[in-house]
N, C-alpha and C positions, 0 to 999 in steps of 0.2 A: 714803146709801151703798148701793151695789148688793149684792145677795146674790151669792154665788159658787156655781158648780156644778163638780163634777168631770167631767173628760173621761177616758173609760176606753178601753183598747184592746179592740177587738171580739174579739180572739183569746182573751185570758185575763183580761180584766176589770181589769187593773192600771191604776192612775191614772197618766195621762200628762200631766195638766195641770189647772189650775184657771182658770176664766174668769169674769168678771162676768155675772150674770144680770139683765137689765134690766127694770124695771117699765114699765108702760104710760106713766107719767109721764116716764120717761127716754126711752122711744121717741119720745114727742111732742116732748120737748125736742130730740132729734136731728133730727126733721123740721123744727121751727122754725128750728134753726141752719142746715140746709141751704138752707131757703127764704131766710132772711136773707142767706146767703152769695151765693146767685144774684142776689138783687135789689140787692146792694151793687156797683153798676156801677163806682164809683170804684176798687174793689179787684179788679176782674175780672182773671183771669189771661190775659195775651196768649198767643197761640199758641206763640211762641218759648219762652216761660217754661214752658208745659206740656211742650213737647218736652224742654227741659233737665231737667225733673223726671223725666220718663219714662226718658230716657237714664240718669239717675242710679239709678233703680229697677232697671233691667236690670243695671246694674253691680253694685249691691249684691246682688241675687239670684244673679248669676253667681259672686260670691265666697263664697256660702253654700249651694251646691247640696247638699252632704251634710247639713248641718243641716236644710235645708228638706225634703229627701227623708225624713228620719227623722220629722220633724214630721208631714208629710202621711201617711206610711204608719202611724205609730203611732195616729192617731186615726181613720183611714179604713178600715184593713184591707187596702188594696191592697198587693200584694207589693212588696218593696223595689225590685226591678229596674224594675217598671212605674211606681212612684211617682217614680224618678229620671227616667224619660221624661216624666212629667207635669210635673215642675219645669222641665225643659228646654223643654217645649212652652210653658209659662207665660212663660218669658223671651222665647221667640220671639214669643209673642202680644203682648208689650209693644213689641218691635221692629216688628211688623206694624202696631200702632196708629200708631206714629210715621210709617211709610211711608204709611199710608192718609191721614193728614192732608194730605199733599201731592196727593192725588187727589180730595179732597172738593171738587168743583167744581160751578159752576152753568153756565148756557149763555145765549146770546143768544136772545131770543124775537122772531121776525121782526115788524117793523112796516113801515108805509109801502106795503104792497101793496094797501090799500083806502083810499078817501078818508077814512074815519073814523079810520084809524090813521096818517095823515100827520103829519109833523113830530114823530115820537116814536121813541125807541129803548127797548128793555127788556132787562133781564138778571135772571137769577135767581142766588141764592146761598144758602147754608145757615147757619142759626143754631142754637145749642144749644137743645134743647126745654124745658129747665128742670130741676127736681129729679127724680132718678132713684132709684126704690125697687127694690132687687134682693133677691129671695128665692131662696136657693140650695139645692142639694141635696148629699148627703153623699158621692156616689160619686167625684167628682173635686174634692176640697174646695179645692185651690189653683187649678187651671186654670179651674174654673167661676167662682171669684171674679175671676180675671183677665179672663175674658170678659164679666163683668157690670160690673166696676168701671173697668177701664182704658179701654174706649172712651168711657165717660161722662167721665172726666177729660180724655181726649184732645180731645173736642169742646167742652169747657167746661161740663159739667154737674155740679153737686155730687151725690154719690151716698151713699145709706144702705143698707148691705147687711146682711140678716139671713141668716146661715148656718144650716145644719141644726144643731140642738142636739147631735147626736152628733159633729159635726166642725166646731167653731167656730174652732179655733185657727189654721187656715190663713188664713181671711179676716181674722181679727184681726191676724195677722202681716203680711199684705199691706198693710193700713191703716197699721201701724206703719212699714213700709218706705217707704211713700209719704211719711209725715211726716218720716222721716229724710232722704228725698231733697229736702225742702224744700217739700212741699205744705202750704200753710196750713191751720190748723184749720178744720173746717166743710165742706171739700171732699170728704172721704172719711170715713165713720164706719161702724163695725160695731156692731150691737145683737144681743144674744143674749137671746131672749125666747120666751114662750109663744105659742100660736096667736092669742091675743087681741091681743097686741102686734104679731104679724105681720099681722093683719087691719087694725089700726090704721094700720100703715105703708103697706099696699097701697091702702087706700081713702081716704087723707087727701086733702082738696081741694088741699093744697099739693104734691102729687105729680103730676108731668106725664108720667111714663113709668114703667110697671111692667114689670120683666123677672122672670119667674117660671120656675124650673126645679124640677119636682117631679111629684107625682101629678096625674093628670087631674082627679080629683074636687075637690081643693083649688084647682087652677089655674082651672078653669071657674067654680067658686064665687066666687073673688076677682074674676074678670072681671065677673061679674054685679053686683058690689058697688062697683066703683071709681067715683070721682067723675067727673061729666060732663066730657068732654074728655081724660081720661087715656088716652094711648095704651098698648096692652098687647101684650107678646110672651110667649107661653107655650111652654114646651118640656116635653112629656110623654114617655111611652114608646110603644113599638110592639111588634109581635110578629114581628120581621124575617123575612119569608119568603125562602127560597132555593129555586131550581129547578135540578135537575141533570139534564141531558140525557145520553143514552147515549154521546155523543161527547166528553163532558168529560174532561179530563186529570186523572184521579182522584188520582194520586200527588202532583201539584202542588197539588191542591185541598185534600186532607185537612189539612195544617198550617194553611191559611187558615181553614177551617171550625172547626178546633179552637181556634185563637187567638181567632177572632171569637165563639166560644160560651162559652169558659171564662175569658177575660181578666176579671180583677177578679171572679172567681166568678160571672160572668154578670150582674153588677149594673151594666149599661150599657143605656141606653135603645134602643140599636140592636144588642144582642147577637144573634148567630145563635141562633134557638130553633126555628123550624119549617123543616125541610129536606125538600122534596118531590123524591124521587129516582125516575127511571124504573125500572120493575119489572125491566128486563133487567140493571140493574147495582146493584140495591138491596142484594142480599146482600154484594157486594164493598165498596160504600161503607160499609154498616153495620159490617162487620167491621174495616175499616181505621180508621174513626173511633173505634170502640170501643177498638181496640188503642191508638190515640193517647191517648184519655182515660184509659185505665187506667194509663198510665205517668206522668201528671202528678203532681208532688209538691204535696200539699195540707198546709197548716199555718201556722205562724207567719209573718205577713207580713214581719217583720224579718229572717228567715233568707234570705240571698241565693239559696238553692237553691229556695225556695218559688215555685211557678208559679201556684197557686190558693190564695188566702188565706181568711180567715173570712167569713162573711156579717155584715152590719152589727150585727145583735143575735140573741139566741137565739129570739125570736119568729119572725124570718124563717127560721131553720133549721126550726122547727116547721111553718111554713107550706109550705115547699118539700117537706118530708117528707110532709105531707098531700096535696099535689098529685100528687106522684109516686105515692103509694099509690092515690089516685083513678084515675090513668092506668092503673095495673095492673088495677085492678077493672074498667075499661072497655076491656079488650083489649090494653093495651100490654104489650110484652115488654122487660124490663130486660136490655139487652145488656152493660152494665158499670155499676158504681156502684149507685145507688139507695138508699143508706143514709147516715145521719148518721155522722160520725166522732167527733164530740164535741158538746157544747152549742153550739159556734160554727162548726163546719166540716161541710160536706156533701161526699160523694164526687162527683168529676166523673162525670156520669150521662148515658148515651145510652139513649133509649127508642124502641122500633119500633112503629108503627102503633096508638097509642091511638085510640079513636073521636073523631070530630070534636066530640062534645059533652062530652069530658073537660075538666075545668078547664084543664088545661095546653094544650089545643088552642084554648082561648077567650080566655085572658088572658096577660098578660106574666108570665113566671115569675120574672124578676129573681133568678136563682139559677144554679148550675152545671149546667144541664140542657139538652141538645139532643134534639129529637124528630125522628125520621125517619118519613116517610110515603111509601109507594110509590104510584106512579100509572101509568096505561097510556097516557094521551093528554095532551099538554101543555095543551090547552084545559081539561081537568079540573083540572090543577095550578094554572092561572091562577085559575079560579073558587074553588078552596079557599084559595089564597093571598090572595085578595080578599075573602074571606067575612066579615071582621071590620070594625069601625068605625074601626080605626086606619090610618094611612098615613104611614110614615116611610121608612127606608132598606130596600132589598131587594137581591137579587142573583140572577143567572143564571150557570150554568156551562155553556159550550158552545163548540165550535170553529166553529160555523156562524154566519156573520154575520147571515143572515136570521133565524135563530132568536133571536139576541141582540136584534136590533132589534125583532122581534115582542114579545119579553119586556119590553123597555123600554117599548113602547107599551101593552101590556096589563096590567102589574102596577101596582096602586095603590101609589104611593110618591113621595116627593119627590127621592129619588136612587136610581138603579138601578145596582148595580155589575155589570160584566161580568167574569167570571172573577176575582173578588175577594170578600172576605167583607163582610157588611152593616155591620160596625163600623168600616170604613175611614173616617178622617176627617183632614183637615188643617185648620188654623185659618183659612185664607184662603178656604175654600170656603163656599157657603151651606149652612146646616145647620138643619133644623127640620122639624117634622111638619105634616101636614094632617089634615083631618077631626078625629077625637077626639084625634090625637096632638099638636096644638099650633096656634099661630097666630104668623105672622111668621117672620122668619129670623134665625138666629144666625150666628156667624162674625164675626171682628173687623170687617171692612169693613162688612158688612151691618148689624151692631149700631150702628156709628157712624152710618150713614145713618138708622137708625130713631130714634136719640137726637138728631136734628136736624130742624128745620123748614125747608121751602123758603120763601124770601121773594123776591118780585119787585120790582124797582125799575123804574118807567117814567119816562122824562124827556121832556118836551115842550119843543121849542125851535124857533123860526122858521128856524134855520139847518140843521135836519135835513131 
């Protein structure tokens, strides 16, 4: 019998649920079941059946939006309004998976144009890769689970998901809904376990694909330990740079920067953090962004008026406070915020011009803090924006098309937003980091491709 652990609200520590805590033996049993399910070809789920199940999942979730919103917000700390958006995105992600199945195609490979290839025709098609191990993060507990679990089911891969121990209820509920919708046992399982159980899951020779969302240190470590042949997708963080040129539409930009920086208390891998502003408008941008931040409502995530919720745990509040104090010690000026509100909440904070060797200038803050740096020449801004070993989403604000195109070309990033914040995302676009920020691409369609293998069939016949 599994032990159980309490799941608590990041805001006030109240217990919001209890879930089983799985032993390594139970994790191994889940892997074994997933493997046996994949190898049981007689009972493989045909594509039309998978679609029927996913349509039913979307129907069930659509009838439970309020309950799922409260579940997601309660364990994760994301404000109620934003958690409702997350649930609606998750439902849309399921619909996208269904649509993408119809576009998962192969192609004809040309034959007959050389003597050696005469009398042949060849076609490629895609097959499920095998067992998927999914290790997930706390910051979007339901939608991340959808992005890791649903594409696997859609293409015909059994999946075992290990959610973050702070936010396990959303992933467990997703698996329950899949089973309610008719998915047979063994196709989707959730295990809540310690890091040893997580490593066992990631490195099992029975796992064919590892999808990991979380810290770079853990992700790159697991990649070094996976079994030979296991395909790996990693999604880590970045320190999303934004460059603001003198001709930017400042009034239109401020709400975008504010939302991109303070959404989910900055606990997003592409949150606005480093904003490089031309010196001629730095005072105006700093003043207006600080005014925006100072008016944000910080507090209980279940209060519909809350705009910035708690950090995931008290240690994170302590860390953010230390980094902010370090920034001040290294020349940064607090324009607004800068202090903890409680053990669980930190003020929406804007800091001006800390040194480039401040911790906050070097690492992902993962908290409600935006840092503004002034620059005189855009080439200087490019160099400073590119100075770290991370490469994820970035942004430039300008009305000049040539400047925008130069920024897109010069900034290290996998996606560069023009006149939009770095945290923009829709679930059908490619999403992922390069360099230290990750490996491979997320996004529903792209995950489905990564969870399949390409196979080619070559037919030889004298009539060809």
